[in-house]
N, C-alpha and C positions, 0 to 999 in steps of 0.2 A: 504494500500500500504506500502511496506517495505521502511524504511528510508534509503536513500543513504548516505554513509559517505561523508563529505564535500570534502575530497581529491578526491574521485571518481567524484563528481560533477564538481570540478575544472578541472579535466583531460578532461572530456567531453566538457566543455566550451572551453578549449584550442584547442581541435581537431576541434570543430565547427569553431573557429576563423580562421583556416587554409584552410577552404573550399572555392572553387571557387563558384561564384553565382549559377551556374547550380547545383552543388553538394549541396549547401545550400538549394535550393528549394526542391530537392529530399529528403533530410534528414528531412526538415520541414514537407513535406507531410507524410513521414514515421512516424514521431513522432506524428503527428495529428491522424493518423490511429491507433496508438498503445495506445493512451491516454484512460485510462479506463473511462467508463461512458459517452463517447462522443456519442451523438446521433445526427442524422441528424434532423434538425428542419426546413429545407427549402424544399419546393416543388421542384421536378425535372422539370426544364424548358424544353420547346420544343427543344431548341438548344442542351441541354444535352441529351435528348432522341434521337435526330438525331445523335449525336456523338456516342452514344452507339450502335445504329443500324449500323452505318458505320464501327465501330470496329468489330462487330460480322460478318458483311459481309466480311471484310478484312480477318479475321481468317478462314472463310469458304474456301477462295481461296489461302491462304498463310500460311506458317509455322510461328510459333512464333520465338522470338529471345531467344537463350539459356541464362539462368540466368548469367552464368559467363561472357558472352559478355556484358550484361547490367551492371554488376558490373564494368567491365573494362571501359566501356563508361563513367561511373561516376567517374573514376579516383581512384577506390578502388581496393583492391585485395580480393580474396576469403579468404585469411588468416584473413584479417580485418573483413570480414563478420562472419567467424567462431568465432573469438574472441568476437565480439559483441553479438553473440548468447549465450555466457556464462552468459549474464545478461539480460534475457528476461523480458519483461514487465509483471507485476503481477497484 
């Protein structure tokens, strides 16, 4: 993994400190998904399987939410997303 300069790391921490709880949870989930070498070591529970089935059923009958709406709901802008894309996880 490439080393991130300390200044960049501090900037990321400063941005995270400004997030609302809902945004922080979303970013935590995103970072966990982006972490290299992260493997699922837990079995999928019956409740999780049921949630996936409900989700699939919902999408059979409904349209999804456009990405830019999800971004706005999180209090972010597409410009922020584009800027963040300049530093993808490696």
